[in-house]
N, C-alpha and C positions, 0 to 999 in steps of 0.2 A: 360400930362394929370395929372401926380402924381409928386410933388417936395418933397425932403427930407426936412424937415425943422429941425430936430434934431435927436438924436439917439432914440428916443422912439415913436415918433408921423409921421405920414404921412398924407398928405392931399391929398384927391380925389376930383377933380373937374367933374362934368358932364355939358357937354355944348351942348344945344339943338340945333337942325337945324333951329329952328324959332328965332323971335327976342328976346326972353325971355332971361335973365341975367344968366349965368351959376351958377350951385349950388356946393358947395364945402362941402366936409367931411372931418373931421379930426379925423382919427383912430390910435389908438396904433398898434404897430407891433404884439402884442400877439393877438388882435381881427382880424387882417388881416389873420394872420396864421391860426387861429381856423376857420374863414370863409371858407379858402381855402381847409383846412381837412373836412369841412363838405360837402363842393361842391363834393370832391372826394369821401369821405367814404360812404355818403348817396347813390348815384347812384350804386356804388358797393355792399353795403349792400342790396339795393333793389335789383338788379339783380340775388344776392345770393339766396336772398329767394324766388323769383319767381322761380328760376331754381329748388330749393329744393320743393317748392310747387308742380310745375308741375311733378318733379321726384316721388314724394310722391303720387299724384294723379294717375300716371301710375302704382303705386304697389296695389292701393286699390281694383281694381277688383279681384288681385291674393289673398290679404288679406281676401276678403269676401269669395272666394272660400275655402280658408284654415278653415275659422270660419265655413262655412257650413259643411264641410268635418268632421271637428272636432265635430261638434253638432251631426252629423249622427253617427259616431262612438261611441260617448257618448251614444246616443239611442240604438245602437246596443250592445253595453256592457251592457247597463242596462237590455235590452232584454235578453240577454244571462245569466244576473245575475238571472233573474225571473224564465228563463227555467232550470238553475241549481238548483234553489231552488225548484221547483216544481218536478224535478227529484228525489230529495233528500227527499222530503215527499213521493213520490211513493215508494222510497226504502224503508222509515219507514213502509208504508202499507204493503208493501210485507213481511216485516219481521214480522209484526203483524200477516198477514196472515198465515204466516208458523208456528207461535207459536200457533195459535187457531187450526191448523190443526194437530199439535204434540199433543195438548190437546185431540182433540176429537178422534184420533188414538191410544192415549195412549202411544204414542212412547217417548222414550228418549229425554227428551229436551236438547237442545244445547244452547250456549250462545247467545241470539239473541239480546243482547244491540248493539246501535249503536258505534261499536268500531273506535276509532281514535288514529293513531299514529302520529298526528301532535304535535308540541311544545305546551306543557301546557293544551293540549285538553284531553290528555287521551293516555293510552297504552295498550298492551294486557293484561297486569295486573291490569290495574286500568280502564276498559272501562266507556264510558260516554253515556247517553241516548241522543236520537235525540234533544230533548228540550233542554238539557243542552249544546249541540255542536251549535245549533243555537244561544242560549243565548251568547255563548262565541264569536260569530262572529259579535255582535252587533255594535261593534265599528270599525269594518272594513270598507276601502272603498268599493265602488263597484266592482272594479277592484280585490281588495285582496278577497272578498266575492266569487267571480266568480272563481278565481284561486284556493282558499280553496276548493270550492264545487267541481271543477271539479277534484283537486287532490284525493279527498276523493272517488269520484265516480269510478275513476281509480281503486283504489284499494279494495273497496268495493262491486263493481258488480261482479269481479269475484269469490270472496268470497261467494257473496249470491247465485251465479249459481250453486257454487259446493253445497252449503247447501241444494238449492232447489233439485238438481240431487240426493243428498243423500236421502232428504227427499220423493222423487219418488221411490227410490229404495227401502226404509224402508216401504213405505205404500204398493208398491207392494208385499214385503216378507210377510207384515202382512196379506194381502188377500190371499195370497197363503197358510199361516199356518192356518188361518181362514177357508179356503176352505176345508184343509185336516184334520181339527178338526171335529170329529163325534159331531153333534149338532141338529139333527131331530130324530124324531121316525122312525124305518125302516118299521112299519106297524102300523095299528090302533088295539087297544085291551087293556087288562089289564094285569099287572103284575101278572101272577099266582105264579111264583116262582123267589123270589129275589136273588140277588148275595151273596155269602158267604156260610156258613156251613149249610147243611141240612140233612134230611133223604132222601136217593135216594129212588124215587117212585118205581122203579123197584126191585132193591136188598134189599131195607129197611135198608142199613147201613149207616153210617155216612159218609156224602160226601161233599167235597168242590164244590160248584157250581160256575164255572167260568163266568158266564154271568147271563142273567135274561131270563125268558120264559114269551112271551107275548101270551095270549090265549084269547079266546072270543067266543060267539056265531057265529055260520056260519063264522068262521074265515079261514076254509080250502079253498085254492084257492086264499085267499086275495093277493094283490098286496104287494110285498116287494121292499124297496128302498134303495139304498146307502146313507148312514147317511153322507158321505163326497167324496170328490174327490179323485181320486186315480187310481191304476191299479189292476185289477183282477190278483191276483197270483194264485189261485186256484178255480176250478170249476168243481166240480166231485163228487164222492161218497166215503164216508168214514164210517165203520161199525157203530159207536156209534152215529155220526152226521148225517148219512144219506145223502141226497143231500146237499152238502155243497158250500157255496162261500166264499173264502176269499179274501179280499182287503187290499192291503198295500197303505197307504196314505202319506206316508212320516212323517218326523217330529216325528219319533217313534210310530206313530198310526196304528194299524192293527184291522179290524174289520171282526167278522166271523157271517155267517146267515145259520143256520142249520136246517134240517129237512124239506127241501124245497119239495114241489111236482113238481116243475117244474125249471130249470136253464134256465134264459134267456141271460146269458152272457158267455163268454169263457175267457180262461186263457190269459193274455196278452193285454186284451182289456181296453181301457182307459174308465172310467167312471165319469160323475159329480155329485155332490152332488143333490140328489132328483130322479136320473136316475132309473126306472124299471130294476131290476136284477133277479127277480124271483118271485115265489108264495108260500104261505104257504102250509105245508102239513104235514105229520106224518111219514117221513121215518126215519130209524135208530132206535135207542133205545127211544121209546116214549110210551105214555099211551093214546095219543090222539093228534089231530092236534094243533100245535102252533108252535110260531118261537122260538128258541133258538138264542139269539144275545148276542155276546161277544164284548167287546173292550179290547184290549190289548196295553199297552204302553212300549216300548221298550222290548216286548217279556212277560211282566208282565200282567196277567188278572187285570183289574180295573172295578170298579162299574159302568155299564153303565149308572146310574141313575145320575152320575154326569154330563153327556153328554147329558141329555134329556132336552128339553125346559120345 
């Protein structure tokens, strides 16, 4: 079929099975070699391509699953970031509420700024506000914002819980102090004799009046009320005071209710502000029915008018 003519060319003859004459092709050796390479390389390449294609096709479902899983995790992270931001805003509102409560109760204020100990965002000596903290995270990725917010919540929430517990204790203490502070009239009437120096109505001598006298028309038998919460330390008779009730309120406050016609409590009894404890009379050294009312602070007489509404 082929005959070597010289060193650089070959003749290829195609002889048909019919009566047609044969066809001869003269091809250089390089062309024959290139054709041989093509005949071998193209099938091998195609086989490799289809193998890689079908191999890649087999990974497509797994890649799609990974893509969907990644998308789901991204959505979850974004949702967590939003929830974290919401919690931070709620924490800010809680701190603002604490501040308002302290203002309403006149309690000593504490640092209610949005403290941050993270890098470049603030220290214990240089706190930042919530708005400044939020602005400082504007360039963060979603994951960074979430981790930063969670980190702050982990440190801020226990501190806020402690502050709220302290506030609760402060409010309760203030309520106890207010309840123990005389602040209402012990009975109705007018002040017939004020606190301070006066001429004694019986002896006529200069005398220091340690309380106030409350008198009025038809005052005999009128109800007498505890002016603050406390414990009855004395309920009985003393010569100058007549029938007398002494109530210890705590925080240094003590109140006296003298010249009573009737005592309705007993020593050791707990009373609340506004409780009925006795009735106006004229027992002891008096010139007529009235209530002698005293307020003592750490044992020293104080002007009761300072503690009347």
